[in-house]
MARLO-467686 format. One record per residue (C-alpha): x negated, y, z negated. Coordinates in steps of 0.1 Angstrom, whole numbers, plus 2048, in hexadecimal, padded with zeros to 3 digits. Last residue first. Layout:
% residues N
XYZ...
//
This chain:
% residues 555
A5B78D843A527B2846A5C7AE81EA45792818A2879E82BA2B7BF81AA247AA7F9A0A7968049F67B980C9D27AD80C9D97898199EF7998329CF7B38389BC7978409D27838549D37A386A9B07A986C99F79A88799E77288797976D89996C78E88D97778B86796E76586694777187394878685995476B84093C75784B94573586092C71A85594271183795E70585197371586A9817318539A473784D9AA72982298873381B9907598279B175B81799D7527F29857707FC9A87888019B377E7E799D7857D298E7A47DF9B47AB7D79B279E7B29967B17B09A27D27BC9C47D27A99BE7DF78A9B07FF7989CA8057AC9CA7FC7D29C780E7F19DE8088109D17F88339B47E783D99D7FF8489857F586195C7EE8589418008709307E688390A7E18839047C589C8DF7C388C8E67C286C8FF7DE85791C7CC85B9447DA85495D7BE85C9767CB83D97E7EC8329917F280E99A8107FB99D8137D79AF82C7C59AC83C7A79C28537949C18787949D78837B19C78647C69A58667BE98D84C7D497482B7D096C81E7F396A7F87F495A7E680F95B7C281A9437BC8389357D58299287EE84293F80E83B93C7FE8169198138159158197EB90E8367F092C84380593386680595385E8089558537E394F83D7C89418267DE93E7FE7DE9327DE7F99387BF7FB9247A980E92C78681391676781E92274B80F9497417FE93F7217F192172D7DC9387497CE9527317C694972D7A196B73E79995D74D77A94375978A95B7657A796977D78A94B78877B93D79379C9627A67A395D7B578293E7C078293E7D37A79647E17969507EE77C9337FD78C9498117A696382B78F9748427A39708637B694B8677B593D88D7B992D89079791B87079391585B77593684676B94885178893283B7A291383179B9158227C191A7FA7C49087E27DA9147BF7D29017A07CE9227937BD92E7807DE9107707ED8F077E7FC8DD77B7E48EF7667C58D17537B58CF7637918AB7607848AB7857738B077E75289278673E88176473B89575575987F76E76C86076175F86F73C76187474178585175078C84173277A85A71D79485072C7B082B72F7AA82370E7C583A7207DC8207427DD82F7627DD82C77C7F084C7987F38567977D48797AE7D688E7C37C48B47C27C88C57E37CA8CB7DA7ED8BF7F68008A07DA7F28857E37D98627D47DF8447C77CC81F7C27D38057B37B97FA7987D281E78A7BE8137707A680478278C80A7A47908297A17A483778977F8227A676A83A7C577E85A7AB7808557A775784D7CF75386A7D676F8837BC7548757CF73487E7F074189E7E574A8AD7E476E8CA7EF77F8D17E879E8F87DB7989037DD77B9047C77649247A776A91578C77C8ED7927818EE7AC7988C77B979C8BE7977AF89B7907B589578B7D78777737DC8657717FD85274C80182F74280882272481481872C83181975083B83876285084F76282E86C75283688975F81A88F7537F48AD7587DF8CA7407E68B67227EC89A7287D38B47307B88C97197BD8AA6FE7C08A070F79F8C17087908BF6E279D8A06D778E88E6BA79A88A6BB7BE8846DE7BF86A6DA7A785A6B87B78566D57D48496EB7C082D6D97B28286C67D28226F17DF7F76E97ED7E17047F07D871B8097DA73D7FB7E47628097C877C8087E079680C7E17AC82E7D57D082E7EE7E68287D880781C7C680283F7E18088537DD82C8477BF8338577CB82C8787EC83F8747D885F8687BD8598877E385589F7ED8788897CF8898937D28808B47D98A48C67FC8A88B98008CD8C78098BF8EB8248AB8E28388CE8D78448D88F684B8B690A85F8AA8E58758C78EB8808C190A88289D9048978A18E68AD8BC8F48B48A49148C08828F48D089E8E88EC8A29088E487F9138F08718ED90E88D8EE9128AD8E292F8A98C69208808B98FF8898BC9048A98A691D89689190587A88F8E98958838F789C8619098C086092E8BA8619348B784291C8D18359378E884D92A90985D9068FA86190A8E187E8EE8D688F8DA8EA8AB8BC8F389E8B48D78848C48BF89A8AA8C98B588F8C889A8978A688E8938998AF8748AB8B98608A389886A87D89E85E87E8C583A88C8B483A86F89B8448558B682B8618D580C8528C981A8318C382E82D8EB8558338E58698198F38908178F789883E8E88B784E8DD8C482A8D78E88338C58EC82E89B90F82688C92284288093A84586094E86985A95286A83893085D82991D84384690184D85C8F08418808EB8638988C98518A68B68358AE8948398BA8828158C685E8148C183F8058D38297E38D481B7DB8F482B7B790282D7C092384F7BB91F8517D490484B7CD8E18607DA8C385C7EF8A587A7FF89787D82389089E83587F8B18548808CA86086F8CF8408608EF8298618DF8158818BC80986F8D07F88518AD7ED8438AD7C68478B27C486D8A77A687C8917A189187C7B487D8677D28848727EB86B87881386289882785589984E8558B186583F8BA8898448C789F82D8DF8B88388DE8DC84C8B78D984A8A18F182C8818E082E87E8D284F86C8ED85C84F8EF8418498C98418468C481984789F82385189884383388F85582387B83484186482F84286485A81F85485582984083784383084882D8288698168188548318048418417F685F8297D485F8277C38828447B189985A7A787886B78187D85477386085978B84783C7978328307B98388517C683886A7B282A87E7D08158847DC83987980383488682382987B84A82B87F85580D89687A81988E89283589B8B18238BC8BF81E8B48BD7F88AB8997E189387E7E487E8967F286289A7DA86D87E7C18488737B882E8567B680884C7BD80683C7917F985978281387279783086078582186575E82088A76D84388A77A85387B75B83F8967448508AF75E87389B7568728A073287D8C273189D8BE7458A58A072C8A987D7428C88697418D08597628B085076F8AC84779389C82B7A78988317CF8998177EC8B28267FB8CE8157EC8C68197C78B480B7AC8BF81A78C8A881A76D8A980A74B89F8177268B68337208A384B73287D85F72986984671587682472088682774486184174F84E82873D86180A75885D82177383881F7648317FA7628437FA78A82A81079980B7FC78281A7DD79381C7E77B983A7F97CA84A7F87ED86A8077F685F8158118578347FC86482D7D986A8547D48798597AB8A08677AA89E87C7898C38817798CD89E7668E889874D91488F74A91D88C76E8FD8917818E78AE7848CE8A57998A88A479B8978967B78788B07B68898C97D68AA8C77C18998D67A288E8F37B88B08F77C68C68F07AA8B190F7938C192C7A28DF91F7A08DA91577E8D09327708A593876C89794B74F8AB93773B89492972689C90473489A91475387992375486990574087A8F375D8679067768439067688468E576684E8E37908358F479881E8DC7838298C37938258CE7B58038D87AF7FB8B179F80D8A87C17F88BA7D77D48B07C27DD88D7C37E888E7EE7CA8A37F47B088F7DB7C186E7F17DB8567E57DF82D7EE7F9824803801800801
//
């Protein structure tokens, strides 16, 4: 992973010094909250429903054990003992005192972390495939490109006060694990017919109150053209994007209103202007960055002990079958650690659990961890001979739940329990759904099913691209939950279709149970997933299961 140089360290120290002075002025009353707001947002500090919140960047979701240990320290020393991993591969602390935040930022700086551009109308934390550098299906590790974009975008003078925020994702696998098509801009590593590596660029994706799927802006860019092309794209949007209405300010609306061909022509013209100013330093920097992402020295040892344990221990076997993915190195596996124990808050990890994950990574995982947009933690490089020990260590801190990709592996935003923008609760709904299907002992039979829950129209829980999406709204002071069906966050990305009227808080879990029971009755076999059944059958039977009273009345 990238190691800070002297410039990076000095820049961050000065930035933190400035913010400490700003906090002192706010605490003393020399700054009003309105005056302080743009300053705190530049440093990842929000004013939530009950307290300030600090959002820490985890660039492209990559951590080492020392950084994870520091995240645990922040939780324990300055918060309430836990942190919340988000769908942008960040971590949030929901209860810090404002006067403590500068100390938190200084502690982060010691392990080369910060909270810059995790908020505000700027380019946010650049995310990546959480299996990057380990996946068997990837062309190359996409994280050096993500790091190049991070360095280019951090404090970029043209892009600090844009019409709205701007989100970028990168990936290099045959499978899309980074929700590329739901981003303002996405970069996918590809090969052309001659086998040369380049980049496909997508633009205009996004969720929120107007969900849209991203479109291909350029099929194949050579490596040296990528950064100037991205700059040209953001520059065009920054110039022509709407500023009269914040709900129409994202680039997806700009693409929709102007049309893709018009945007492409404008970007090409801007690219022609700025390309000569890129004299090759970005490529020199990229080559230097790549050296920080060298492949670990993988071990070549027998897996006999693992094979025996797998055959003998059904709990280990269930966890292996559910939570592991194929690694590109023989004898290795990618381990996804579920932060979704049944009944727990999705994405919340205690300081004890974070420290345990750090120790496991250092001992068994080549000192690497990843955070996924699905609010789980990845150990990307674990030799199979170590899997029994890893499982035992996870079990000791209650992180051994075998449910990745199943009905209880729910993405959920903080909702009205924390967020000032939320109009309904998300966390209790996720907890109750997970607990209910654990009671029914059905989730392994149900198979792959993604439920995603948002507590407001901003869609931080990605409900639009959930196989089952749940959107909590306020209806005359009462929580009301709409259901969307058929969403997809992968290569075949799709926005879910609204099923019908919303449900009251105490009706939503029974409605989801009816929906899934209906699917189990109608599927062609265990191999047909919920999403496949929905695409085969269409909305009508699912709607009938959701609204049996309306069906009976119509009959």
